[in-house]
C-alpha positions in Angstrom: 2.4 -62.4 90.8 4.0 -65.3 92.6 0.8 -66.5 94.1 -1.3 -66.1 91.0 1.4 -68.0 89.0 1.3 -70.8 91.5 -2.5 -71.0 91.3 -2.5 -71.0 87.5 0.1 -73.7 87.3 -2.3 -75.8 89.4 0.6 -77.8 91.0 2.2 -77.0 94.4 5.8 -75.9 94.2 7.9 -79.1 94.1 4.8 -81.2 93.3 4.6 -83.8 90.6 2.8 -82.6 87.4 -0.4 -84.4 86.8 -3.9 -83.4 87.2 -4.1 -79.6 87.3 -5.9 -78.4 90.3 -8.6 -75.8 89.9 -7.9 -72.5 91.8 -7.5 -68.8 91.5 -7.6 -65.4 93.0 -10.2 -62.7 93.1 -9.4 -59.1 92.4 -11.0 -57.6 95.6 -10.4 -53.9 95.0 -10.0 -52.8 91.4 -10.3 -49.0 91.9 -10.7 -46.4 94.6 -14.1 -44.7 95.0 -12.5 -41.6 96.5 -9.0 -40.2 97.0 -7.2 -42.5 99.4 -4.2 -44.7 99.9 -5.3 -48.3 99.6 -4.4 -51.7 98.0 -6.4 -51.0 94.8 -5.1 -51.4 91.3 -6.4 -48.0 90.0 -6.6 -44.9 92.1 -9.5 -42.4 92.2 -8.0 -40.3 89.4 -7.8 -43.4 87.1 -4.1 -43.7 87.5 -3.0 -47.4 87.2 -0.7 -48.4 90.1 2.2 -50.9 89.9 -0.1 -53.8 90.7 -2.3 -53.0 87.7 0.5 -53.7 85.2 1.8 -56.7 87.2 -1.6 -58.3 87.1 -2.2 -57.5 83.5 0.9 -59.5 82.7 0.1 -62.3 85.1 -3.5 -62.8 83.8 -2.5 -63.3 80.2 -4.1 -66.4 78.7 -0.7 -67.9 78.0 1.7 -67.3 80.9 5.4 -67.9 81.3 5.9 -68.4 85.0 8.6 -69.6 87.5 8.7 -72.2 90.2 11.4 -72.0 92.9 12.0 -74.6 95.6 14.9 -75.2 98.0 16.2 -77.7 95.4 15.7 -76.2 92.0 14.3 -73.4 89.8 12.0 -74.3 86.9 10.1 -72.4 84.3 6.5 -73.3 83.3 4.1 -72.5 80.5 0.4 -72.2 81.4 -2.1 -72.3 78.5 -5.6 -71.0 79.4 -6.4 -70.0 75.8 -8.9 -72.1 73.8 -6.2 -73.4 71.4 -3.1 -75.5 71.9 0.1 -73.5 71.8 3.6 -74.2 70.4 6.9 -72.3 70.7 10.4 -72.3 72.0 11.3 -71.5 75.6 14.8 -70.0 76.1 16.3 -69.7 79.6 19.5 -67.7 79.9 21.9 -67.4 82.8 23.0 -63.7 82.8 25.2 -61.5 84.8 24.2 -57.9 85.8 26.7 -56.5 83.3 24.8 -58.3 80.5 27.1 -61.3 79.9 25.6 -64.7 79.1 27.0 -67.6 81.1 24.8 -70.3 79.6 21.4 -71.0 78.0 18.9 -73.8 77.7 16.2 -74.2 75.0 13.2 -76.4 74.7 10.4 -76.8 72.2 7.0 -76.5 73.9 3.5 -77.7 73.1 0.8 -77.2 75.7 -2.8 -78.2 75.1 -5.6 -75.8 76.0 -6.3 -75.8 79.7 -3.0 -77.3 80.7 0.3 -76.3 82.3 3.7 -77.8 81.8 7.0 -77.7 83.7 9.3 -77.2 80.8 12.8 -76.5 81.9 14.8 -76.8 85.2 18.0 -74.7 85.5 20.2 -77.4 87.0 22.2 -77.8 83.8 23.2 -74.1 83.9 25.4 -74.7 86.9 25.8 -72.7 90.1 24.5 -69.1 90.1 25.9 -66.2 92.1 22.7 -64.9 93.5 23.7 -61.3 94.1 25.5 -60.9 90.8 23.5 -63.1 88.4 19.9 -64.0 87.4 17.8 -66.1 85.0 16.0 -64.6 82.0 13.4 -66.7 80.3 11.7 -65.9 77.0 8.7 -67.5 75.3 7.1 -65.7 72.4 6.7 -62.0 73.3 7.1 -62.7 77.1 10.3 -62.2 79.0 10.6 -63.1 82.7 13.6 -62.2 84.9 14.1 -64.3 88.0 16.2 -63.0 90.8 17.3 -65.3 93.5 18.4 -62.8 96.1 16.3 -60.1 98.0 16.1 -56.8 96.1 18.4 -54.9 98.4 21.2 -57.4 97.8 21.2 -57.3 94.0 24.4 -55.8 92.7 23.0 -54.0 89.7 25.3 -52.2 87.3 24.7 -48.6 86.2 22.7 -48.8 83.0 22.5 -46.4 80.1 18.8 -46.2 79.3 17.8 -44.9 75.9 14.3 -43.8 74.9 12.7 -42.5 71.7 9.2 -41.5 70.8 8.0 -42.9 67.4 4.4 -42.2 66.3 2.8 -42.5 69.8 5.1 -45.4 70.8 8.0 -45.2 73.3 11.0 -47.3 72.1 13.3 -48.3 74.9 16.7 -50.1 75.0 19.6 -50.5 77.4 23.3 -51.5 77.5 23.0 -53.7 80.7 20.0 -55.3 82.5 17.7 -52.5 83.7 15.6 -53.0 86.7 12.0 -51.7 87.1 11.7 -49.4 84.2 8.9 -47.0 84.7 7.1 -44.3 82.5 5.3 -41.4 83.9 4.1 -37.9 82.9 4.9 -35.3 85.5 2.0 -33.2 86.7 -0.6 -35.5 85.1 -2.7 -38.3 86.4 -4.6 -40.9 84.4 -2.0 -41.8 81.8 -2.1 -45.4 80.6 0.7 -47.3 78.8 0.6 -50.8 77.3 3.1 -51.9 79.9 5.0 -50.3 82.8 7.2 -51.3 85.7 9.1 -54.0 83.9 12.7 -55.2 83.5 14.6 -54.4 80.3 17.4 -56.6 78.9 20.3 -55.5 76.5 19.8 -56.2 72.9 16.0 -56.5 73.3 14.3 -53.1 72.5 10.9 -52.8 73.9 8.0 -50.8 72.4 5.5 -49.2 74.8 2.2 -47.9 73.3 0.6 -44.8 74.8 -3.0 -45.8 75.3 -4.2 -42.6 77.1 -2.5 -39.3 77.8 -4.7 -36.6 79.4 -2.0 -34.0 79.1 1.5 -33.1 80.0 4.6 -31.9 78.1 7.0 -34.8 78.5 7.3 -38.4 79.4 10.0 -39.4 82.0 11.5 -42.8 81.8 13.4 -44.0 84.8 14.7 -47.2 86.4 16.3 -48.4 89.6 19.8 -48.5 88.1 19.5 -45.8 85.4 19.3 -42.0 85.2 15.9 -40.6 84.1 15.4 -39.9 80.4 12.9 -37.2 79.3 10.9 -37.3 76.1 9.3 -34.0 75.1 5.8 -34.3 73.8 5.5 -32.0 70.8 2.4 -29.9 70.4 1.5 -30.0 74.1 
């Protein structure tokens, strides 16, 4: 995700925005031709792996991405759609118990085929890297930026809530929830509209079930939350 975001911005980290460089990444191994453990995106049984969902988000035509240097953290908007885009970028300084310590907003207009460094976080003040993080929102995209290695993040226990409504899983939490995942025990090949994402309090997320070969329940879990089971009626 970091590498693709950098290529799509077209400007080296810390570089001066100007002419956007042409570059990109090739998906070398989309799927496995036989059962194996490999760096593909989809396994032999058509089960999407973590990377499948990460790349699906990272290759969106309009991308919210983050640049981090030793001196600053900045959020960019990349527009590879055929039309100019407009919107509001909101960057919040949050604690792991869900409290907001500050926010910045900016109106954004990015022409087609361009990228823009929109906001730097300098004005939000000092951040405690193990207890706090940045959350940026643009349109329907939310990007959480953690500044400490995963094992040092002092996450708080979350109460993850899940409901099933007409083929859609509705999720919400009371404090920031890290790496929410959906799976169907004993079944391979299920596909959701999104998976392996972070969930913020006060921002319910709806996940569509795109393919479900079988199973009697969906299990929703996260790094800092107990699993929640959703029975699948009629199965």
